[in-house]
C-alpha positions in Angstrom: 79.3 55.1 -20.9 76.2 53.6 -20.5 73.7 51.9 -23.2 70.4 53.7 -23.5 68.9 50.1 -23.3 70.5 49.8 -19.9 68.6 53.0 -18.5 67.1 52.9 -15.1 65.1 55.3 -13.3 67.5 57.8 -11.3 70.7 57.4 -13.7 72.5 60.5 -14.3 74.0 61.1 -17.9 75.8 63.8 -19.9 74.4 64.5 -23.0 74.3 67.6 -25.4 76.4 69.6 -22.8 74.2 69.1 -19.9 73.7 66.9 -17.0 70.4 65.0 -16.8 68.6 62.4 -14.4 66.7 59.9 -16.2 63.0 60.2 -15.0 61.1 57.6 -17.3 62.2 55.5 -20.0 60.5 53.4 -22.6 61.7 51.0 -25.2 59.9 51.2 -28.4 59.8 48.7 -31.3 58.1 50.5 -34.2 56.7 48.3 -37.2 59.5 49.3 -39.5 62.9 50.1 -38.6 65.2 50.1 -35.6 64.1 50.2 -32.0 64.2 53.1 -30.2 64.4 54.4 -26.3 62.3 57.3 -25.5 63.5 59.0 -22.2 62.1 61.7 -19.9 65.1 63.5 -18.7 65.3 66.3 -16.0 68.1 68.6 -16.5 69.9 68.9 -13.2 71.3 72.5 -13.9 67.5 74.1 -14.8 65.3 71.7 -13.2 63.5 71.5 -16.6 62.2 68.4 -18.0 62.2 67.0 -21.8 61.6 63.9 -23.9 64.3 62.7 -25.9 64.5 59.8 -28.4 67.7 57.4 -28.8 68.4 54.8 -31.3 68.5 51.5 -29.7 72.2 50.5 -28.4 73.3 54.2 -28.5 75.7 55.0 -25.6 75.9 58.0 -23.6 78.5 59.0 -21.1 77.4 58.5 -17.5 77.6 61.3 -14.9 78.8 60.8 -11.4 76.9 62.9 -8.9 78.0 63.1 -5.5 76.0 64.1 -2.3 77.2 65.8 0.8 75.0 65.9 3.9 75.2 69.3 5.2 73.1 71.7 7.9 71.6 74.8 7.1 73.1 77.5 9.3 71.6 81.0 8.3 71.2 83.5 5.6 72.3 87.1 4.8 70.4 88.9 2.5 70.2 86.4 -0.8 73.2 84.2 0.3 72.3 80.8 2.6 75.0 79.4 4.4 75.5 75.3 5.0 78.0 73.4 6.9 79.4 69.9 6.3 78.9 68.4 9.9 82.0 66.0 9.6 84.6 68.4 8.3 82.9 71.8 9.7 83.6 73.2 6.3 81.1 76.0 5.0 79.8 76.8 1.6 77.4 79.6 0.5 75.0 79.3 -2.2 73.0 82.2 -3.7 69.3 82.2 -3.8 68.9 82.1 -7.3 70.7 78.6 -7.2 68.1 77.1 -4.7 65.0 79.4 -5.3 62.3 76.4 -4.8 63.9 75.2 -1.6 64.4 78.3 0.1 60.7 78.4 1.5 61.4 75.1 3.3 64.8 76.5 4.9 65.0 76.6 8.7 68.2 76.6 11.1 69.8 73.4 11.7 67.8 71.7 9.0 70.0 68.8 7.4 70.0 68.6 3.6 72.1 67.0 1.0 73.9 69.0 -1.7 74.6 67.7 -5.0 77.9 68.2 -7.0 79.0 67.2 -10.5 82.7 67.5 -10.1 83.1 70.7 -8.4 79.9 72.4 -9.7 77.1 72.6 -7.1 74.0 71.5 -8.7 71.6 72.0 -6.0 70.2 70.7 -3.0 67.8 67.8 -1.6 65.2 68.4 1.2 63.9 66.0 3.4 60.7 64.7 2.1 58.7 66.0 5.2 59.6 68.7 7.5 58.3 69.6 11.1 57.2 73.5 11.5 55.8 75.5 14.0 52.7 77.6 13.2 53.6 81.2 13.7 50.3 82.9 12.8 46.7 81.5 11.8 43.1 82.5 12.7 41.2 80.7 15.4 38.4 78.1 14.2 34.9 79.6 14.3 32.7 77.3 16.4 30.0 75.5 14.0 32.2 76.1 11.1 32.5 72.2 10.4 32.3 71.8 6.8 34.0 68.5 5.5 37.5 69.1 4.8 37.2 73.0 6.0 41.0 74.6 6.1 42.3 77.6 6.7 45.5 79.7 6.1 48.3 79.0 8.3 51.7 80.7 8.1 54.8 78.6 9.4 58.3 79.4 10.8 59.8 80.2 7.5 57.0 82.3 6.2 55.3 79.9 3.9 51.7 80.0 3.6 49.8 76.5 4.2 46.5 75.5 4.2 45.7 73.4 7.5 42.6 72.1 8.9 40.5 74.3 11.0 41.5 72.4 14.3 45.2 73.3 14.1 46.3 76.4 16.3 48.8 79.1 16.5 52.1 77.5 18.1 51.2 73.9 17.3 53.9 71.9 15.1 52.7 70.2 12.0 54.5 68.2 9.3 54.8 69.7 5.7 55.6 67.7 2.4 58.5 69.4 0.5 57.0 68.1 -2.6 53.9 70.5 -2.7 54.2 72.5 0.1 51.1 70.8 1.7 50.0 69.9 5.1 50.5 66.2 5.9 49.4 66.1 9.7 50.0 67.3 13.2 53.5 66.5 14.5 
């Protein structure tokens, strides 16, 4: 159990039959009445974010989340296979469980898979990943407007906007938070 007064960003709790991660919290002392704690919580099963208010001093159960480092192997249809690099144990996840992360997966990528007891909650990608450009238009000479970009497809099939000087076959770094170009490798 954790007292809501002791919330910290990143703490995981069990509340109303769901698992939540604390994203933000604020202690509020209104002019009249008891103090409250407002918290922005992310549902670890659905990914939705909601705000909740708790009376100061309320206790909620903590949820112990474990992470396992695994390597992405391959996909067959809508099933994605991952392997624990220490035990060589393999698990398969359905595309519906990792729909937001699928566009960033490439063979041999190391990710963290999060579990609550034996329930798989999702995967955590590295913040930035290197990809090879598989298809893009060549830059047009003289087209040098400030911050001009063009479409480029990376090896996973994801469309990324890149600067004009990036060519097919080059490696770039892409942010997994928003799917945007960061820099050349």
